[in-house]
C-alpha positions in Angstrom: 175.6 162.4 162.1 177.0 160.0 159.5 180.3 161.9 159.4 180.6 161.9 163.2 179.8 158.2 163.3 182.3 157.4 160.6 185.1 159.3 162.4 184.1 157.6 165.6 184.6 154.2 163.9 187.8 154.8 162.0 189.9 156.9 164.5 190.3 154.0 167.0 191.2 151.7 164.1 194.2 153.8 163.1 196.5 152.2 165.7 197.9 148.7 164.9 197.2 147.4 168.4 195.1 144.3 168.9 192.9 144.8 172.0 191.9 141.2 172.2 195.5 140.0 172.2 196.5 142.6 174.8 193.6 141.7 177.1 194.4 138.0 176.9 198.1 138.6 177.4 197.3 140.7 180.5 195.2 138.0 182.0 197.8 135.3 181.1 200.6 137.3 182.7 198.8 137.2 186.0 199.2 133.4 186.0 202.9 133.7 185.0 202.7 131.8 181.7 201.0 131.8 178.3 198.7 128.7 178.1 198.8 126.3 175.1 196.4 127.3 172.4 196.7 131.0 173.1 196.5 132.0 169.4 193.4 129.9 169.0 191.9 131.7 171.9 192.7 135.1 170.4 191.1 134.1 167.1 188.1 132.8 168.9 187.5 136.1 170.7 188.2 138.1 167.5 185.5 136.1 165.8 183.2 136.6 168.8 183.6 140.4 168.5 183.6 140.4 164.7 187.2 141.7 164.5 188.2 138.9 162.1 186.1 140.5 159.3 187.4 143.0 156.8 187.3 146.7 157.9 184.6 147.6 155.4 182.4 144.8 156.7 183.0 145.8 160.3 182.1 149.4 159.3 178.7 148.4 157.8 178.0 146.2 160.9 178.9 149.1 163.1 176.5 151.5 161.3 173.7 148.9 161.5 174.2 148.2 165.2 174.4 151.9 166.1 171.2 152.6 164.2 169.5 149.9 166.3 171.2 151.2 169.5 172.8 147.7 169.9 176.1 148.7 171.6 177.2 145.1 172.2 179.8 143.8 174.7 182.9 145.6 176.1 186.2 144.0 175.1 188.0 145.1 178.3 185.2 144.2 180.6 183.7 141.1 178.9 181.1 139.7 179.5 179.6 143.1 180.7 177.7 145.0 178.0 178.5 148.6 177.0 175.0 149.9 178.1 175.6 148.2 181.5 179.0 150.0 182.0 177.6 153.3 180.8 174.7 153.0 183.1 177.0 152.5 186.1 179.1 155.6 185.3 176.8 158.1 183.7 174.9 158.9 187.0 178.2 159.9 188.7 178.9 162.4 185.9 175.4 163.7 185.8 175.3 164.1 189.5 178.6 165.9 189.7 178.1 168.2 186.7 174.5 169.0 187.1 175.1 170.3 190.7 178.3 172.0 189.6 176.6 173.7 186.6 173.9 175.1 188.8 176.3 176.3 191.4 178.6 177.9 188.8 175.6 179.6 187.2 174.4 181.1 190.6 177.9 182.1 191.7 179.0 183.6 188.3 175.7 185.4 187.8 175.6 187.0 191.2 179.3 187.9 190.9 178.8 189.4 187.5 175.8 191.5 188.7 177.8 192.8 191.6 180.8 193.6 189.4 178.6 195.9 187.2 176.6 197.5 190.0 178.0 200.9 190.6 177.3 200.8 194.4 179.2 197.6 195.0 182.5 197.6 196.9 185.7 198.7 195.1 187.2 195.1 195.3 184.2 193.4 193.7 184.0 196.0 190.9 187.7 195.4 190.0 188.2 191.7 190.1 187.5 191.3 186.3 191.3 190.7 185.5 191.4 187.8 188.0 188.3 186.3 186.6 189.6 186.5 183.1 192.8 184.7 184.1 190.9 181.9 185.9 188.6 181.5 182.9 191.6 181.0 180.6 193.1 178.2 182.8 192.0 174.6 181.9 190.0 172.9 184.6 192.4 170.0 184.8 195.3 172.3 185.6 193.3 173.8 188.5 192.3 170.3 189.5 196.0 169.3 189.7 196.7 172.4 191.9 193.8 171.5 194.1 195.0 167.9 194.5 198.5 169.1 195.5 197.6 171.8 197.9 194.2 170.9 199.3 194.4 167.1 199.3 198.1 166.2 199.4 199.8 169.1 201.3 197.0 170.3 203.6 195.1 167.0 203.7 191.7 168.8 203.9 189.9 166.6 201.4 190.4 163.2 199.7 192.8 162.8 196.8 190.3 161.2 194.5 187.5 158.6 194.0 183.8 159.0 194.7 183.8 157.4 198.2 185.9 155.4 200.6 186.6 152.2 198.7 187.2 150.3 202.0 183.5 150.7 203.0 180.4 149.0 201.6 178.2 151.6 199.8 175.0 152.0 201.8 172.5 154.7 201.0 172.2 156.7 204.2 173.0 160.3 205.4 176.7 159.5 206.2 177.3 157.9 202.8 175.7 160.9 201.0 177.9 163.3 203.0 180.9 161.2 202.1 180.0 161.4 198.4 179.7 165.2 198.7 183.1 165.3 200.4 184.8 163.4 197.7 183.1 165.4 194.9 184.1 168.8 196.4 187.5 169.0 194.7 186.4 168.1 191.2 183.4 170.4 191.6 185.8 173.3 192.7 187.9 172.7 189.6 184.9 173.2 187.4 183.5 176.1 189.4 186.8 178.1 189.5 187.3 177.9 185.8 183.8 178.3 184.5 182.1 180.7 186.8 184.1 183.5 185.1 182.2 183.0 181.9 178.9 183.5 183.6 180.2 186.5 185.5 181.5 188.2 182.4 178.2 187.6 180.5 176.1 188.9 183.4 178.3 191.9 183.8 177.8 192.9 180.2 174.0 192.5 180.5 174.0 194.5 183.7 175.9 197.4 182.1 173.3 197.4 179.3 170.3 197.2 181.6 171.5 200.0 183.9 171.2 202.4 181.0 167.6 201.6 180.3 164.8 204.1 180.9 163.0 202.0 183.6 166.2 202.1 185.7 166.3 205.9 185.5 162.6 205.9 186.3 163.1 203.7 189.3 165.9 205.9 190.6 163.7 209.0 190.1 160.9 207.3 192.2 163.4 207.0 195.0 163.4 203.2 195.1 165.8 201.6 197.5 169.1 200.3 196.1 168.4 196.6 196.8 165.1 196.9 195.0 166.6 198.5 192.0 169.4 195.9 192.0 167.2 192.7 192.3 163.8 193.7 190.9 164.9 195.9 188.0 168.5 195.2 187.0 169.1 191.5 187.8 165.7 190.2 186.8 166.0 191.8 183.3 169.6 190.9 182.8 169.0 187.2 183.7 167.1 186.3 180.6 170.1 185.6 178.3 171.8 183.8 181.2 168.9 181.4 181.7 169.1 180.6 178.0 172.8 179.9 178.3 172.1 177.6 181.3 169.8 175.5 179.2 172.6 175.2 176.5 175.2 174.4 179.2 173.1 171.4 180.4 173.1 170.0 176.9 176.9 169.7 177.1 177.0 168.4 180.6 178.3 164.9 179.9 181.1 165.8 177.5 183.0 168.3 179.6 184.4 166.2 182.4 186.9 163.7 180.9 190.3 165.1 182.1 189.0 166.3 185.5 187.4 162.9 186.2 190.6 161.1 185.2 192.9 163.2 187.5 190.5 162.8 190.4 189.8 159.1 189.6 186.1 159.9 189.7 184.0 157.0 188.4 182.1 158.9 185.7 181.9 158.7 182.0 185.1 160.6 181.5 187.1 158.0 183.4 185.3 155.2 181.6 186.1 156.8 178.2 189.8 157.3 179.2 190.1 153.7 180.2 188.4 152.5 177.1 190.8 154.5 174.9 193.8 153.2 176.9 192.6 149.6 176.5 191.4 150.3 172.9 188.0 149.0 173.7 186.3 149.8 170.4 182.8 149.1 171.4 182.9 151.0 174.6 184.4 154.0 172.8 181.7 153.8 170.2 179.0 153.7 172.8 180.3 156.6 174.9 181.1 158.9 172.1 
């Protein structure tokens, strides 16, 4: 934990950029001129955020604040606090990835079971090469392809965002459907690239299970194919998959950065990308 926290502190410090100066210059440029006393303003905010201190002192302060879960204020969104910004974004990420993870698990597991089942159709039993190819493609590449074809060329779904920005968010059925519509493309990007892993794992377990004695006994009893498939093969092959699902949920927040960025989805991934771009130290520390 200490090593990770130390890297989290020092890596953003490598760059010679000054986030306070950049933020104030950005705000001043909107007015068309740099006001008198600009340097005094920069120094005042550096003191406010503790960035005027030596690096070693900043590091010790950082460790103390992290130990007490005091994440402080965001530089790029001052006076908003880091917990406030994370709280606004994390539910979008959890909502998208929790549903996507469950759908991916169900689709991949069923597909893997059918791939290994000897009485499935020829097409299903021979789609493994295609699944392997999709599993090797990064999700953000698939996301870019979906944006170009589905959203830009065919105009079937929105290009990005979480909902129509021109409308006031109101929690009702139509707004929920709109959220689902906007989340469809990023969800597809995850499903197409991760379902293969579940399918391959389930296929391997199904191949093993079909050689067990209870499967032979079930066939000898004359049980119907669907009963052998669901009650005997799938149920016993599912155990390692369920364990994997629990592990997948533990990584749910960290796997969405690039996909959220290309779809402009307002989750933690987009928040982290913006924090890195603006060199918002405290927001980076809080998210990571």
